[in-house]
C-alpha positions in Angstrom: -1.3 2.4 -20.8 -0.6 5.7 -18.9 2.1 5.7 -16.5 0.4 7.6 -14.3 -2.6 5.2 -13.8 -2.4 1.1 -13.5 -4.2 -1.7 -12.1 -2.4 -4.1 -9.6 -2.5 -7.6 -8.8 -1.0 -8.8 -5.8 -1.3 -12.7 -4.9 -2.0 -14.2 -1.3 -2.8 -10.7 -0.1 -6.3 -9.2 2.0 -7.7 -7.0 3.5 -4.9 -6.3 5.8 -2.3 -5.1 3.2 -4.9 -3.5 1.2 -6.3 -1.1 3.3 -2.9 0.3 5.0 -0.9 0.1 1.5 -4.1 2.5 0.2 -4.2 4.5 3.1 -0.1 5.4 3.2 -0.7 5.7 -0.7 -3.4 8.7 -0.3 -1.0 10.5 2.3 1.0 11.1 -0.8 0.8 14.1 -2.3 1.2 13.0 -6.0 -1.6 10.2 -5.5 -5.3 11.3 -7.0 -6.4 8.0 -6.3 -6.4 5.1 -4.5 -8.7 2.1 -4.4 -8.5 -1.7 -3.8 -10.9 -4.5 -4.2 -11.4 -8.3 -3.5 -13.0 -9.8 -6.5 -14.5 -12.7 -4.1 -13.9 -14.1 -0.9 -12.6 -17.5 -2.3 -9.8 -16.0 -4.6 -6.7 -14.7 -2.7 -6.0 -11.6 -5.2 -6.2 -8.0 -4.3 -6.7 -5.8 -7.1 -4.9 -1.7 -6.2 -6.0 0.7 -8.6 -3.6 3.5 -8.7 -3.7 7.2 -10.5 -1.3 9.8 -9.8 -0.5 13.5 -11.1 1.9 14.0 -13.6 5.1 14.6 -11.7 5.4 10.4 -10.8 4.5 7.2 -12.3 1.7 5.2 -10.6 5.0 2.2 -10.0 7.3 4.7 -8.4 4.4 6.0 -6.5 3.2 2.2 -5.1 7.0 1.3 -4.3 7.5 4.5 -2.3 4.0 3.5 -0.3 4.9 0.2 -0.3 8.8 1.1 1.8 6.5 3.6 3.9 4.3 1.1 5.4 7.4 -1.3 5.5 9.4 1.5 8.0 5.9 2.0 9.7 5.7 -1.5 10.5 9.6 -1.8 11.3 9.0 1.0 13.4 5.7 -0.6 15.7 7.9 -3.9 16.0 10.6 -1.9 17.4 9.0 -0.5 19.9 7.2 -2.8 20.7 9.5 -5.2 21.7 11.1 -2.4 23.2 8.2 -2.1 25.9 7.7 -5.6 26.1 11.8 -6.0 27.2 11.1 -3.0 29.6 7.9 -4.5 31.1 
């Protein structure tokens, strides 16, 4: 299996994480393709397909995308809590 092209399965996840993570990873200039599927609504499995260029591996891009998404969520939560406190 190529280090630049892999599929990942995440249990107990849905479109909420799939679409957000796909969007973040597509912003990475090393990403050539990223897509996700939910095979069946009654199965809580998220499949992510990721292809990167030759400068990095798909594993590193997935981890970087997850960290970026976490940082974005942390920032939104911090700003929300600040706004609630100020209100």
